[in-house]
C-alpha positions in Angstrom: 10.7 -17.6 17.9 10.7 -16.5 14.3 7.3 -16.8 12.5 4.8 -15.1 10.4 1.3 -13.9 11.1 -0.3 -11.9 13.8 0.0 -14.5 16.5 3.7 -15.1 16.0 4.4 -11.4 15.8 2.5 -10.9 19.1 4.4 -13.7 20.8 7.7 -12.3 19.5 6.9 -8.9 20.9 5.8 -10.3 24.2 9.2 -12.1 24.4 10.9 -8.9 23.4 9.2 -6.9 26.2 10.3 -9.5 28.8 13.9 -9.5 27.6 14.0 -5.7 27.5 12.6 -5.6 31.1 15.2 -8.1 32.2 18.0 -6.1 30.5 16.7 -2.9 32.2 16.8 -4.5 35.6 20.4 -5.8 34.9 19.5 -9.5 35.1 19.7 -10.5 31.4 21.7 -13.7 30.9 24.1 -14.2 28.0 21.7 -16.6 26.3 18.9 -14.1 26.6 21.2 -11.4 25.1 21.3 -13.6 22.0 17.5 -14.0 22.0 17.1 -10.3 22.4 19.4 -9.6 19.4 17.5 -12.2 17.3 14.1 -10.6 18.3 15.3 -7.1 17.4 16.7 -8.4 14.1 13.4 -10.0 13.3 11.4 -6.8 14.1 13.8 -4.8 11.9 13.4 -7.2 9.1 9.6 -7.1 9.4 9.6 -3.3 9.4 11.8 -3.3 6.3 9.4 -5.7 4.6 6.4 -3.6 5.5 8.0 -0.4 4.2 8.9 -2.2 0.9 5.3 -3.4 0.6 4.0 0.1 1.3 6.3 1.5 -1.4 5.2 -1.1 -3.9 1.6 -0.3 -3.1 2.2 3.4 -3.6 3.9 2.8 -6.9 1.1 0.6 -8.1 -1.4 3.3 -7.0 0.5 5.9 -8.9 0.6 3.8 -12.1 -3.1 3.1 -11.9 -3.9 6.7 -11.5 -1.8 7.5 -14.5 -3.5 4.8 -16.5 -6.9 6.2 -15.5 -5.8 9.7 -16.5 -4.7 8.4 -19.9 -8.1 6.7 -20.6 -9.9 9.8 -19.3 -8.0 12.0 -21.7 -8.8 9.6 -24.6 -12.5 9.8 -23.8 -13.3 13.5 -24.0 -15.8 15.5 -25.9 -15.0 16.8 -29.4 -13.8 20.3 -29.1 -15.8 21.7 -32.0 -19.2 20.4 -30.9 -19.4 19.0 -27.4 -22.7 17.3 -28.0 -21.4 15.5 -31.1 -19.8 12.7 -29.1 -16.6 11.3 -27.6 -13.4 11.7 -29.5 -12.3 8.1 -28.9 -15.5 6.1 -29.4 -17.9 8.5 -31.2 -20.8 7.8 -28.8 -22.9 10.7 -27.6 -21.0 12.6 -24.9 -20.5 11.6 -22.1 -19.7 8.1 -23.4 -20.1 5.0 -21.2 -16.4 4.8 -20.5 -16.2 8.3 -19.3 -19.3 7.9 -17.2 -17.9 4.8 -15.5 -14.6 6.6 -14.8 -16.4 9.6 -13.4 -18.6 7.5 -11.2 -15.6 5.7 -9.7 -13.6 8.9 -9.1 -16.4 11.3 -8.3 -15.2 13.7 -11.1 -17.3 15.4 -13.6 -16.8 15.1 -17.4 
């Protein structure tokens, strides 16, 4: 009953629906009660795993956005003469790094 992947999940949920239907009708056997508990426990574990994966993805996304912001801040025009170049690399503004970042994010230098 316990398995991974879309097919196994679908099979577990089909079994869960059958067991819930039998419980609702009052014809659930003791052995089926144990199967129902196991199916619910598996679904809860899958949900917890999915939530944890989503939280990790959000944390990774936030770290990457912070890293991009740091690089963006490093590659900025010189304040005294904008056309003189990038503070970080000295290349005429906007430098290739800043252009690449702006192209990816849709922002303007």
